[in-house]
C-alpha positions in Angstrom: -25.6 -121.4 110.2 -27.0 -118.1 109.1 -26.5 -116.2 105.9 -27.8 -112.7 105.1 -28.9 -111.0 101.9 -30.3 -107.5 101.7 -32.6 -106.5 98.9 -32.4 -102.8 98.7 -35.4 -102.2 96.3 -37.8 -103.7 99.0 -35.7 -102.8 102.0 -35.9 -106.5 103.0 -33.2 -108.5 105.0 -33.4 -112.1 104.2 -31.8 -114.4 106.9 -31.2 -118.0 105.6 -30.7 -120.4 108.5 -29.2 -123.8 108.1 -28.9 -126.7 110.5 -30.2 -127.3 113.9 -31.1 -124.2 115.9 -30.3 -125.6 119.3 -29.4 -123.4 122.2 -25.8 -122.8 121.3 -26.4 -122.3 117.5 -29.4 -119.9 118.3 -27.1 -117.8 120.5 -24.4 -117.5 117.9 -27.0 -116.7 115.2 -28.5 -114.0 117.5 -25.1 -112.4 118.0 -24.6 -112.4 114.1 -28.1 -111.1 113.4 -27.6 -108.3 115.9 -24.2 -107.4 114.3 -25.9 -107.4 110.9 -28.9 -105.3 112.1 -26.6 -102.7 113.6 -25.9 -101.7 109.9 -29.5 -100.5 109.6 -29.4 -98.1 112.6 -31.7 -95.2 111.7 -33.4 -97.0 108.9 -35.0 -99.8 110.9 -38.5 -98.4 110.5 -38.6 -99.2 106.8 -36.9 -102.6 107.2 -38.5 -105.8 106.5 -37.1 -109.1 107.8 -37.7 -112.6 106.4 -36.3 -115.6 108.2 -36.0 -118.6 105.9 -36.0 -121.9 107.7 -36.0 -124.1 104.7 -33.1 -126.3 105.9 -33.9 -126.1 109.6 -35.4 -129.2 111.2 -35.1 -128.3 115.0 -35.5 -125.1 116.9 -35.0 -124.7 120.7 -36.7 -122.2 123.0 -33.7 -119.9 122.5 -34.6 -119.7 118.8 -38.2 -118.7 119.7 -36.9 -116.0 121.9 -34.6 -114.8 119.0 -37.6 -114.8 116.7 -39.6 -112.6 119.0 -36.7 -110.3 119.6 -36.1 -109.9 115.8 -39.8 -109.3 115.2 -39.6 -106.3 117.6 -36.9 -104.7 115.7 -39.2 -103.8 112.9 -42.7 -102.4 112.5 -45.7 -104.8 113.0 -46.2 -106.7 109.7 -42.6 -106.4 108.5 -41.5 -109.7 109.9 -42.0 -113.2 108.7 -40.6 -116.7 108.9 -41.0 -118.9 105.8 -40.2 -122.3 104.4 -40.8 -123.9 107.8 -40.6 -127.5 108.2 -43.8 -129.1 109.4 -42.3 -130.2 112.7 -40.8 -126.9 113.4 -44.0 -125.1 112.5 -45.6 -127.3 115.1 -43.2 -125.9 117.7 -44.2 -122.2 116.7 -48.1 -123.3 116.9 -47.7 -125.0 120.3 -45.9 -121.9 121.6 -48.7 -119.7 120.3 -46.3 -117.7 118.1 -47.2 -119.0 114.7 -49.7 -116.1 113.8 -48.0 -113.5 115.8 -44.8 -114.0 113.9 -46.3 -114.9 110.5 -44.9 -118.4 110.3 -45.6 -120.3 107.2 
């Protein structure tokens, strides 16, 4: 569902999502993400977050909410979503979030 890898040199938290990010899976992923993020209390201003959706073929509105919430945890410009399936990218575009969240 979600795996984390922290690269200390660049202060980047890579979050690799897998499977369908429906409402239930998105809520579970949010809980896991928040638990992981709590490890960076006090250092969040330098943190970069990269969400990798390479193996995700569906996102629910709950995942869009998660993405917005995650982006607010770091400074502007330090959040991005990469390896997005064209159909998933379309959801972010229709919602008006593709450019705000740097989705590619």
